[in-house]
Jmol script that loads the backbone (N, CA, C; Angstrom):
load data "model"
ATOM      1  N   UNK A   1     -19.902 -15.242  34.457  1.00  0.00           N
ATOM      2  CA  UNK A   1     -19.707 -14.897  33.079  1.00  0.00           C
ATOM      3  C   UNK A   1     -20.993 -14.403  32.435  1.00  0.00           C
ATOM      4  N   UNK A   2     -22.102 -15.035  32.825  1.00  0.00           N
ATOM      5  CA  UNK A   2     -23.385 -14.618  32.278  1.00  0.00           C
ATOM      6  C   UNK A   2     -23.695 -13.184  32.699  1.00  0.00           C
ATOM      7  N   UNK A   3     -23.362 -12.878  33.939  1.00  0.00           N
ATOM      8  CA  UNK A   3     -23.618 -11.515  34.430  1.00  0.00           C
ATOM      9  C   UNK A   3     -22.771 -10.496  33.664  1.00  0.00           C
ATOM     10  N   UNK A   4     -21.550 -10.874  33.387  1.00  0.00           N
ATOM     11  CA  UNK A   4     -20.666  -9.979  32.668  1.00  0.00           C
ATOM     12  C   UNK A   4     -21.181  -9.720  31.255  1.00  0.00           C
ATOM     13  N   UNK A   5     -21.627 -10.768  30.576  1.00  0.00           N
ATOM     14  CA  UNK A   5     -22.180 -10.620  29.233  1.00  0.00           C
ATOM     15  C   UNK A   5     -23.469  -9.792  29.265  1.00  0.00           C
ATOM     16  N   UNK A   6     -24.267 -10.052  30.274  1.00  0.00           N
ATOM     17  CA  UNK A   6     -25.503  -9.286  30.419  1.00  0.00           C
ATOM     18  C   UNK A   6     -25.198  -7.803  30.613  1.00  0.00           C
ATOM     19  N   UNK A   7     -24.248  -7.508  31.503  1.00  0.00           N
ATOM     20  CA  UNK A   7     -23.863  -6.108  31.729  1.00  0.00           C
ATOM     21  C   UNK A   7     -23.270  -5.485  30.475  1.00  0.00           C
ATOM     22  N   UNK A   8     -22.476  -6.252  29.750  1.00  0.00           N
ATOM     23  CA  UNK A   8     -21.874  -5.757  28.523  1.00  0.00           C
ATOM     24  C   UNK A   8     -22.949  -5.441  27.478  1.00  0.00           C
ATOM     25  N   UNK A   9     -23.901  -6.338  27.313  1.00  0.00           N
ATOM     26  CA  UNK A   9     -24.994  -6.109  26.367  1.00  0.00           C
ATOM     27  C   UNK A   9     -25.877  -4.946  26.808  1.00  0.00           C
ATOM     28  N   UNK A  10     -26.164  -4.876  28.095  1.00  0.00           N
ATOM     29  CA  UNK A  10     -27.003  -3.795  28.625  1.00  0.00           C
ATOM     30  C   UNK A  10     -26.328  -2.437  28.435  1.00  0.00           C
ATOM     31  N   UNK A  11     -25.047  -2.365  28.735  1.00  0.00           N
ATOM     32  CA  UNK A  11     -24.347  -1.085  28.580  1.00  0.00           C
ATOM     33  C   UNK A  11     -24.226  -0.707  27.116  1.00  0.00           C
ATOM     34  N   UNK A  12     -24.056  -1.662  26.231  1.00  0.00           N
ATOM     35  CA  UNK A  12     -24.008  -1.370  24.785  1.00  0.00           C
ATOM     36  C   UNK A  12     -25.355  -0.853  24.308  1.00  0.00           C
ATOM     37  N   UNK A  13     -26.426  -1.481  24.762  1.00  0.00           N
ATOM     38  CA  UNK A  13     -27.768  -1.049  24.372  1.00  0.00           C
ATOM     39  C   UNK A  13     -28.052   0.349  24.900  1.00  0.00           C
ATOM     40  N   UNK A  14     -27.617   0.622  26.125  1.00  0.00           N
ATOM     41  CA  UNK A  14     -27.819   1.950  26.711  1.00  0.00           C
ATOM     42  C   UNK A  14     -27.038   2.991  25.932  1.00  0.00           C
ATOM     43  N   UNK A  15     -25.807   2.673  25.578  1.00  0.00           N
ATOM     44  CA  UNK A  15     -24.977   3.600  24.802  1.00  0.00           C
ATOM     45  C   UNK A  15     -25.612   3.888  23.452  1.00  0.00           C
ATOM     46  N   UNK A  16     -26.115   2.855  22.778  1.00  0.00           N
ATOM     47  CA  UNK A  16     -26.750   3.045  21.478  1.00  0.00           C
ATOM     48  C   UNK A  16     -28.014   3.892  21.599  1.00  0.00           C
ATOM     49  N   UNK A  17     -28.787   3.661  22.657  1.00  0.00           N
ATOM     50  CA  UNK A  17     -30.013   4.432  22.871  1.00  0.00           C
ATOM     51  C   UNK A  17     -29.696   5.898  23.100  1.00  0.00           C
ATOM     52  N   UNK A  18     -28.686   6.161  23.948  1.00  0.00           N
ATOM     53  CA  UNK A  18     -28.283   7.542  24.217  1.00  0.00           C
ATOM     54  C   UNK A  18     -27.733   8.182  22.957  1.00  0.00           C
ATOM     55  N   UNK A  19     -26.946   7.431  22.210  1.00  0.00           N
ATOM     56  CA  UNK A  19     -26.374   7.943  20.968  1.00  0.00           C
ATOM     57  C   UNK A  19     -27.472   8.274  19.955  1.00  0.00           C
ATOM     58  N   UNK A  20     -28.459   7.403  19.831  1.00  0.00           N
ATOM     59  CA  UNK A  20     -29.585   7.648  18.909  1.00  0.00           C
ATOM     60  C   UNK A  20     -30.377   8.871  19.334  1.00  0.00           C
ATOM     61  N   UNK A  21     -30.600   9.026  20.640  1.00  0.00           N
ATOM     62  CA  UNK A  21     -31.341  10.182  21.145  1.00  0.00           C
ATOM     63  C   UNK A  21     -30.602  11.476  20.831  1.00  0.00           C
ATOM     64  N   UNK A  22     -29.265  11.454  20.994  1.00  0.00           N
ATOM     65  CA  UNK A  22     -28.482  12.650  20.682  1.00  0.00           C
ATOM     66  C   UNK A  22     -28.560  12.979  19.200  1.00  0.00           C
ATOM     67  N   UNK A  23     -28.521  11.955  18.357  1.00  0.00           N
ATOM     68  CA  UNK A  23     -28.642  12.187  16.911  1.00  0.00           C
ATOM     69  C   UNK A  23     -30.015  12.756  16.563  1.00  0.00           C
ATOM     70  N   UNK A  24     -31.044  12.198  17.196  1.00  0.00           N
ATOM     71  CA  UNK A  24     -32.402  12.680  16.944  1.00  0.00           C
ATOM     72  C   UNK A  24     -32.549  14.122  17.423  1.00  0.00           C
ATOM     73  N   UNK A  25     -31.943  14.431  18.568  1.00  0.00           N
ATOM     74  CA  UNK A  25     -31.999  15.808  19.075  1.00  0.00           C
ATOM     75  C   UNK A  25     -31.266  16.758  18.128  1.00  0.00           C
ATOM     76  N   UNK A  26     -30.139  16.312  17.600  1.00  0.00           N
ATOM     77  CA  UNK A  26     -29.389  17.138  16.655  1.00  0.00           C
ATOM     78  C   UNK A  26     -30.198  17.366  15.388  1.00  0.00           C
ATOM     79  N   UNK A  27     -30.866  16.315  14.917  1.00  0.00           N
ATOM     80  CA  UNK A  27     -31.725  16.448  13.724  1.00  0.00           C
ATOM     81  C   UNK A  27     -32.861  17.420  14.000  1.00  0.00           C
ATOM     82  N   UNK A  28     -33.494  17.287  15.169  1.00  0.00           N
ATOM     83  CA  UNK A  28     -34.574  18.204  15.545  1.00  0.00           C
ATOM     84  C   UNK A  28     -34.079  19.639  15.646  1.00  0.00           C
ATOM     85  N   UNK A  29     -32.895  19.823  16.232  1.00  0.00           N
ATOM     86  CA  UNK A  29     -32.330  21.171  16.358  1.00  0.00           C
ATOM     87  C   UNK A  29     -32.050  21.761  14.982  1.00  0.00           C
ATOM     88  N   UNK A  30     -31.500  20.951  14.096  1.00  0.00           N
ATOM     89  CA  UNK A  30     -31.222  21.418  12.724  1.00  0.00           C
ATOM     90  C   UNK A  30     -32.525  21.768  12.008  1.00  0.00           C
ATOM     91  N   UNK A  31     -33.535  20.942  12.178  1.00  0.00           N
ATOM     92  CA  UNK A  31     -34.832  21.206  11.554  1.00  0.00           C
ATOM     93  C   UNK A  31     -35.442  22.498  12.098  1.00  0.00           C
ATOM     94  N   UNK A  32     -35.351  22.692  13.404  1.00  0.00           N
ATOM     95  CA  UNK A  32     -35.875  23.929  14.006  1.00  0.00           C
ATOM     96  C   UNK A  32     -35.141  25.148  13.463  1.00  0.00           C
ATOM     97  N   UNK A  33     -33.825  25.044  13.338  1.00  0.00           N
ATOM     98  CA  UNK A  33     -33.036  26.168  12.813  1.00  0.00           C
ATOM     99  C   UNK A  33     -33.432  26.462  11.362  1.00  0.00           C
ATOM    100  N   UNK A  34     -33.627  25.418  10.590  1.00  0.00           N
ATOM    101  CA  UNK A  34     -34.042  25.590   9.190  1.00  0.00           C
ATOM    102  C   UNK A  34     -35.423  26.232   9.119  1.00  0.00           C
ATOM    103  N   UNK A  35     -36.343  25.749   9.941  1.00  0.00           N
ATOM    104  CA  UNK A  35     -37.695  26.312   9.953  1.00  0.00           C
ATOM    105  C   UNK A  35     -37.683  27.788  10.354  1.00  0.00           C
ATOM    106  N   UNK A  36     -36.874  28.118  11.366  1.00  0.00           N
ATOM    107  CA  UNK A  36     -36.772  29.519  11.795  1.00  0.00           C
ATOM    108  C   UNK A  36     -36.198  30.395  10.692  1.00  0.00           C
ATOM    109  N   UNK A  37     -35.175  29.899  10.009  1.00  0.00           N
ATOM    110  CA  UNK A  37     -34.585  30.664   8.906  1.00  0.00           C
ATOM    111  C   UNK A  37     -35.609  30.884   7.798  1.00  0.00           C
ATOM    112  N   UNK A  38     -36.364  29.841   7.485  1.00  0.00           N
ATOM    113  CA  UNK A  38     -37.400  29.968   6.452  1.00  0.00           C
ATOM    114  C   UNK A  38     -38.502  30.928   6.880  1.00  0.00           C
ATOM    115  N   UNK A  39     -38.869  30.897   8.154  1.00  0.00           N
ATOM    116  CA  UNK A  39     -39.879  31.831   8.667  1.00  0.00           C
ATOM    117  C   UNK A  39     -39.395  33.273   8.537  1.00  0.00           C
ATOM    118  N   UNK A  40     -38.113  33.500   8.849  1.00  0.00           N
ATOM    119  CA  UNK A  40     -37.559  34.850   8.723  1.00  0.00           C
ATOM    120  C   UNK A  40     -37.539  35.301   7.260  1.00  0.00           C
ATOM    121  N   UNK A  41     -37.195  34.380   6.359  1.00  0.00           N
ATOM    122  CA  UNK A  41     -37.212  34.717   4.935  1.00  0.00           C
ATOM    123  C   UNK A  41     -38.636  35.011   4.469  1.00  0.00           C
ATOM    124  N   UNK A  42     -39.577  34.235   4.952  1.00  0.00           N
ATOM    125  CA  UNK A  42     -40.985  34.438   4.587  1.00  0.00           C
ATOM    126  C   UNK A  42     -41.452  35.819   5.063  1.00  0.00           C
ATOM    127  N   UNK A  43     -41.076  36.183   6.289  1.00  0.00           N
ATOM    128  CA  UNK A  43     -41.430  37.501   6.816  1.00  0.00           C
ATOM    129  C   UNK A  43     -40.789  38.616   5.998  1.00  0.00           C
ATOM    130  N   UNK A  44     -39.547  38.405   5.589  1.00  0.00           N
ATOM    131  CA  UNK A  44     -38.845  39.410   4.785  1.00  0.00           C
ATOM    132  C   UNK A  44     -39.517  39.574   3.421  1.00  0.00           C
ATOM    133  N   UNK A  45     -39.921  38.469   2.829  1.00  0.00           N
ATOM    134  CA  UNK A  45     -40.610  38.534   1.529  1.00  0.00           C
ATOM    135  C   UNK A  45     -41.935  39.278   1.679  1.00  0.00           C
ATOM    136  N   UNK A  46     -42.660  38.995   2.737  1.00  0.00           N
ATOM    137  CA  UNK A  46     -43.939  39.676   2.968  1.00  0.00           C
ATOM    138  C   UNK A  46     -43.724  41.169   3.187  1.00  0.00           C
ATOM    139  N   UNK A  47     -42.693  41.527   3.932  1.00  0.00           N
ATOM    140  CA  UNK A  47     -42.404  42.945   4.176  1.00  0.00           C
ATOM    141  C   UNK A  47     -41.999  43.639   2.884  1.00  0.00           C
ATOM    142  N   UNK A  48     -41.190  42.964   2.059  1.00  0.00           N
ATOM    143  CA  UNK A  48     -40.784  43.546   0.775  1.00  0.00           C
ATOM    144  C   UNK A  48     -41.992  43.749  -0.140  1.00  0.00           C
ATOM    145  N   UNK A  49     -42.884  42.774  -0.162  1.00  0.00           N
ATOM    146  CA  UNK A  49     -44.081  42.886  -1.002  1.00  0.00           C
ATOM    147  C   UNK A  49     -44.964  44.040  -0.531  1.00  0.00           C
ATOM    148  N   UNK A  50     -45.106  44.180   0.789  1.00  0.00           N
ATOM    149  CA  UNK A  50     -45.916  45.271   1.332  1.00  0.00           C
ATOM    150  C   UNK A  50     -45.305  46.619   0.966  1.00  0.00           C
ATOM    151  N   UNK A  51     -43.989  46.715   1.085  1.00  0.00           N
ATOM    152  CA  UNK A  51     -43.309  47.967   0.733  1.00  0.00           C
ATOM    153  C   UNK A  51     -43.451  48.268  -0.757  1.00  0.00           C
ATOM    154  N   UNK A  52     -43.346  47.234  -1.587  1.00  0.00           N
ATOM    155  CA  UNK A  52     -43.494  47.422  -3.032  1.00  0.00           C
ATOM    156  C   UNK A  52     -44.903  47.889  -3.373  1.00  0.00           C
ATOM    157  N   UNK A  53     -45.913  47.315  -2.722  1.00  0.00           N
ATOM    158  CA  UNK A  53     -47.291  47.742  -2.961  1.00  0.00           C
ATOM    159  C   UNK A  53     -47.489  49.200  -2.549  1.00  0.00           C
ATOM    160  N   UNK A  54     -46.918  49.567  -1.419  1.00  0.00           N
ATOM    161  CA  UNK A  54     -47.022  50.951  -0.950  1.00  0.00           C
ATOM    162  C   UNK A  54     -46.376  51.895  -1.959  1.00  0.00           C
ATOM    163  N   UNK A  55     -45.202  51.513  -2.478  1.00  0.00           N
ATOM    164  CA  UNK A  55     -44.515  52.360  -3.454  1.00  0.00           C
ATOM    165  C   UNK A  55     -45.321  52.466  -4.740  1.00  0.00           C
ATOM    166  N   UNK A  56     -45.941  51.370  -5.148  1.00  0.00           N
ATOM    167  CA  UNK A  56     -46.783  51.404  -6.353  1.00  0.00           C
ATOM    168  C   UNK A  56     -47.967  52.348  -6.136  1.00  0.00           C
ATOM    169  N   UNK A  57     -48.564  52.297  -4.945  1.00  0.00           N
ATOM    170  CA  UNK A  57     -49.677  53.205  -4.647  1.00  0.00           C
ATOM    171  C   UNK A  57     -49.220  54.658  -4.719  1.00  0.00           C
ATOM    172  N   UNK A  58     -48.047  54.940  -4.170  1.00  0.00           N
ATOM    173  CA  UNK A  58     -47.511  56.306  -4.208  1.00  0.00           C
ATOM    174  C   UNK A  58     -47.248  56.722  -5.646  1.00  0.00           C
ATOM    175  N   UNK A  59     -46.606  55.837  -6.410  1.00  0.00           N
ATOM    176  CA  UNK A  59     -46.303  56.148  -7.813  1.00  0.00           C
ATOM    177  C   UNK A  59     -47.579  56.384  -8.617  1.00  0.00           C
ATOM    178  N   UNK A  60     -48.615  55.592  -8.320  1.00  0.00           N
ATOM    179  CA  UNK A  60     -49.895  55.750  -9.016  1.00  0.00           C
ATOM    180  C   UNK A  60     -50.518  57.110  -8.698  1.00  0.00           C
ATOM    181  N   UNK A  61     -50.474  57.499  -7.430  1.00  0.00           N
ATOM    182  CA  UNK A  61     -51.023  58.798  -7.042  1.00  0.00           C
ATOM    183  C   UNK A  61     -50.260  59.937  -7.707  1.00  0.00           C
ATOM    184  N   UNK A  62     -48.950  59.802  -7.793  1.00  0.00           N
ATOM    185  CA  UNK A  62     -48.139  60.831  -8.445  1.00  0.00           C
ATOM    186  C   UNK A  62     -48.483  60.905  -9.927  1.00  0.00           C
ATOM    187  N   UNK A  63     -48.598  59.754 -10.569  1.00  0.00           N
ATOM    188  CA  UNK A  63     -48.934  59.727 -11.996  1.00  0.00           C
ATOM    189  C   UNK A  63     -50.306  60.353 -12.246  1.00  0.00           C
ATOM    190  N   UNK A  64     -51.284  60.030 -11.395  1.00  0.00           N
ATOM    191  CA  UNK A  64     -52.618  60.617 -11.550  1.00  0.00           C
ATOM    192  C   UNK A  64     -52.575  62.128 -11.344  1.00  0.00           C
ATOM    193  N   UNK A  65     -51.813  62.574 -10.363  1.00  0.00           N
ATOM    194  CA  UNK A  65     -51.699  64.017 -10.117  1.00  0.00           C
ATOM    195  C   UNK A  65     -51.051  64.713 -11.308  1.00  0.00           C
ATOM    196  N   UNK A  66     -50.031  64.082 -11.892  1.00  0.00           N
ATOM    197  CA  UNK A  66     -49.389  64.664 -13.076  1.00  0.00           C
ATOM    198  C   UNK A  66     -50.353  64.723 -14.255  1.00  0.00           C
ATOM    199  N   UNK A  67     -51.153  63.682 -14.414  1.00  0.00           N
ATOM    200  CA  UNK A  67     -52.152  63.680 -15.500  1.00  0.00           C
ATOM    201  C   UNK A  67     -53.159  64.797 -15.283  1.00  0.00           C
ATOM    202  N   UNK A  68     -53.651  64.932 -14.053  1.00  0.00           N
ATOM    203  CA  UNK A  68     -54.612  66.001 -13.756  1.00  0.00           C
ATOM    204  C   UNK A  68     -53.994  67.382 -13.976  1.00  0.00           C
ATOM    205  N   UNK A  69     -52.731  67.538 -13.576  1.00  0.00           N
ATOM    206  CA  UNK A  69     -52.059  68.828 -13.758  1.00  0.00           C
ATOM    207  C   UNK A  69     -51.890  69.132 -15.246  1.00  0.00           C
ATOM    208  N   UNK A  70     -51.467  68.147 -16.006  1.00  0.00           N
ATOM    209  CA  UNK A  70     -51.316  68.350 -17.452  1.00  0.00           C
ATOM    210  C   UNK A  70     -52.652  68.655 -18.110  1.00  0.00           C
ATOM    211  N   UNK A  71     -53.693  68.008 -17.651  1.00  0.00           N
ATOM    212  CA  UNK A  71     -55.039  68.270 -18.180  1.00  0.00           C
ATOM    213  C   UNK A  71     -55.433  69.717 -17.901  1.00  0.00           C
ATOM    214  N   UNK A  72     -55.179  70.170 -16.678  1.00  0.00           N
ATOM    215  CA  UNK A  72     -55.524  71.552 -16.319  1.00  0.00           C
ATOM    216  C   UNK A  72     -54.727  72.545 -17.158  1.00  0.00           C
ATOM    217  N   UNK A  73     -53.454  72.267 -17.363  1.00  0.00           N
ATOM    218  CA  UNK A  73     -52.621  73.149 -18.192  1.00  0.00           C
ATOM    219  C   UNK A  73     -53.132  73.167 -19.623  1.00  0.00           C
ATOM    220  N   UNK A  74     -53.432  71.996 -20.164  1.00  0.00           N
ATOM    221  CA  UNK A  74     -53.923  71.921 -21.542  1.00  0.00           C
ATOM    222  C   UNK A  74     -55.273  72.629 -21.694  1.00  0.00           C
ATOM    223  N   UNK A  75     -56.159  72.446 -20.718  1.00  0.00           N
ATOM    224  CA  UNK A  75     -57.463  73.112 -20.789  1.00  0.00           C
ATOM    225  C   UNK A  75     -57.304  74.627 -20.683  1.00  0.00           C
ATOM    226  N   UNK A  76     -56.423  75.065 -19.822  1.00  0.00           N
ATOM    227  CA  UNK A  76     -56.188  76.507 -19.693  1.00  0.00           C
ATOM    228  C   UNK A  76     -55.631  77.068 -20.998  1.00  0.00           C
ATOM    229  N   UNK A  77     -54.718  76.341 -21.625  1.00  0.00           N
ATOM    230  CA  UNK A  77     -54.153  76.793 -22.900  1.00  0.00           C
ATOM    231  C   UNK A  77     -55.239  76.850 -23.972  1.00  0.00           C
ATOM    232  N   UNK A  78     -56.106  75.832 -23.999  1.00  0.00           N
ATOM    233  CA  UNK A  78     -57.194  75.833 -24.983  1.00  0.00           C
ATOM    234  C   UNK A  78     -58.172  76.978 -24.738  1.00  0.00           C
ATOM    235  N   UNK A  79     -58.473  77.239 -23.453  1.00  0.00           N
ATOM    236  CA  UNK A  79     -59.348  78.377 -23.129  1.00  0.00           C
ATOM    237  C   UNK A  79     -58.703  79.683 -23.578  1.00  0.00           C
ATOM    238  N   UNK A  80     -57.403  79.814 -23.367  1.00  0.00           N
ATOM    239  CA  UNK A  80     -56.700  81.029 -23.794  1.00  0.00           C
ATOM    240  C   UNK A  80     -56.698  81.131 -25.317  1.00  0.00           C
ATOM    241  N   UNK A  81     -56.478  80.037 -25.996  1.00  0.00           N
ATOM    242  CA  UNK A  81     -56.498  80.044 -27.462  1.00  0.00           C
ATOM    243  C   UNK A  81     -57.888  80.415 -27.980  1.00  0.00           C
ATOM    244  N   UNK A  82     -58.922  79.930 -27.298  1.00  0.00           N
ATOM    245  CA  UNK A  82     -60.294  80.246 -27.701  1.00  0.00           C
ATOM    246  C   UNK A  82     -60.564  81.743 -27.526  1.00  0.00           C
ATOM    247  N   UNK A  83     -60.138  82.309 -26.391  1.00  0.00           N
ATOM    248  CA  UNK A  83     -60.327  83.750 -26.161  1.00  0.00           C
ATOM    249  C   UNK A  83     -59.516  84.564 -27.159  1.00  0.00           C
ATOM    250  N   UNK A  84     -58.325  84.090 -27.468  1.00  0.00           N
ATOM    251  CA  UNK A  84     -57.491  84.788 -28.454  1.00  0.00           C
ATOM    252  C   UNK A  84     -58.175  84.779 -29.819  1.00  0.00           C
ATOM    253  N   UNK A  85     -58.745  83.626 -30.210  1.00  0.00           N
ATOM    254  CA  UNK A  85     -59.446  83.524 -31.494  1.00  0.00           C
ATOM    255  C   UNK A  85     -60.645  84.453 -31.508  1.00  0.00           C
ATOM    256  N   UNK A  86     -61.391  84.518 -30.384  1.00  0.00           N
ATOM    257  CA  UNK A  86     -62.537  85.432 -30.307  1.00  0.00           C
ATOM    258  C   UNK A  86     -62.079  86.888 -30.421  1.00  0.00           C
ATOM    259  N   UNK A  87     -60.978  87.222 -29.776  1.00  0.00           N
ATOM    260  CA  UNK A  87     -60.461  88.595 -29.816  1.00  0.00           C
ATOM    261  C   UNK A  87     -59.981  88.944 -31.226  1.00  0.00           C
ATOM    262  N   UNK A  88     -59.310  88.008 -31.868  1.00  0.00           N
ATOM    263  CA  UNK A  88     -58.853  88.258 -33.237  1.00  0.00           C
ATOM    264  C   UNK A  88     -60.033  88.443 -34.184  1.00  0.00           C
ATOM    265  N   UNK A  89     -61.077  87.620 -33.985  1.00  0.00           N
ATOM    266  CA  UNK A  89     -62.272  87.772 -34.828  1.00  0.00           C
ATOM    267  C   UNK A  89     -62.934  89.124 -34.576  1.00  0.00           C
ATOM    268  N   UNK A  90     -63.029  89.549 -33.331  1.00  0.00           N
ATOM    269  CA  UNK A  90     -63.624  90.848 -33.007  1.00  0.00           C
ATOM    270  C   UNK A  90     -62.785  91.977 -33.588  1.00  0.00           C
ATOM    271  N   UNK A  91     -61.469  91.846 -33.549  1.00  0.00           N
ATOM    272  CA  UNK A  91     -60.592  92.880 -34.118  1.00  0.00           C
ATOM    273  C   UNK A  91     -60.750  92.936 -35.629  1.00  0.00           C
ATOM    274  N   UNK A  92     -60.866  91.764 -36.254  1.00  0.00           N
ATOM    275  CA  UNK A  92     -61.043  91.738 -37.706  1.00  0.00           C
ATOM    276  C   UNK A  92     -62.368  92.384 -38.098  1.00  0.00           C
ATOM    277  N   UNK A  93     -63.423  92.113 -37.342  1.00  0.00           N
ATOM    278  CA  UNK A  93     -64.733  92.738 -37.619  1.00  0.00           C
ATOM    279  C   UNK A  93     -64.641  94.245 -37.437  1.00  0.00           C
ATOM    280  N   UNK A  94     -63.924  94.678 -36.402  1.00  0.00           N
ATOM    281  CA  UNK A  94     -63.774  96.110 -36.147  1.00  0.00           C
ATOM    282  C   UNK A  94     -63.017  96.769 -37.286  1.00  0.00           C
ATOM    283  N   UNK A  95     -61.999  96.097 -37.833  1.00  0.00           N
ATOM    284  CA  UNK A  95     -61.272  96.662 -38.984  1.00  0.00           C
ATOM    285  C   UNK A  95     -62.189  96.788 -40.197  1.00  0.00           C
ATOM    286  N   UNK A  96     -63.020  95.764 -40.400  1.00  0.00           N
ATOM    287  CA  UNK A  96     -63.955  95.804 -41.544  1.00  0.00           C
ATOM    288  C   UNK A  96     -64.918  96.972 -41.348  1.00  0.00           C
ATOM    289  N   UNK A  97     -65.416  97.149 -40.144  1.00  0.00           N
ATOM    290  CA  UNK A  97     -66.343  98.269 -39.876  1.00  0.00           C
ATOM    291  C   UNK A  97     -65.617  99.608 -40.060  1.00  0.00           C
ATOM    292  N   UNK A  98     -64.389  99.674 -39.660  1.00  0.00           N
ATOM    293  CA  UNK A  98     -63.620 100.921 -39.769  1.00  0.00           C
ATOM    294  C   UNK A  98     -63.351 101.264 -41.230  1.00  0.00           C
ATOM    295  N   UNK A  99     -63.084 100.267 -42.035  1.00  0.00           N
ATOM    296  CA  UNK A  99     -62.823 100.510 -43.459  1.00  0.00           C
ATOM    297  C   UNK A  99     -64.105 100.958 -44.160  1.00  0.00           C
ATOM    298  N   UNK A 100     -65.224 100.422 -43.778  1.00  0.00           N
ATOM    299  CA  UNK A 100     -66.502 100.774 -44.421  1.00  0.00           C
ATOM    300  C   UNK A 100     -66.921 102.172 -44.050  1.00  0.00           C
ATOM    301  N   UNK A 101     -66.501 102.738 -42.988  1.00  0.00           N
ATOM    302  CA  UNK A 101     -66.956 104.050 -42.568  1.00  0.00           C
ATOM    303  C   UNK A 101     -66.120 105.088 -43.108  1.00  0.00           C
TER     304      UNK A 101
END
end "model"
wireframe off; spacefill off
backbone 0.3
color backbone group
C-alpha cells in the first residue's frame, strides 16, 4: 500500500511539473510573439518617420526653389520697370528739347 501511495504521489507530482512547464512554455511563447509584434511595429514607426523626414526635406527644397524663382521674377520685373522709367524720363527730356528748338 505504501508503494502504491508513493507511486500515486510521484505520478501526481510529475504530472503537475509537466503541466507547469507547458504553461510556462506557453507564457514564454506568448511573450515572444508579443515582443516580435512590438518590434515590427517599432520598425514600421521608424520607417514612417524616416519617410516623413525625407518628404519634409523634399518639400523644403521645393519651397526654397519656388522662393528663389519668385525672387528672380520679381527682380526681373523691377529691373524692367527701372529701365522703363529711365526710358520714359529720356523721352520726356527729348520732348522738352524738341519743344524748345
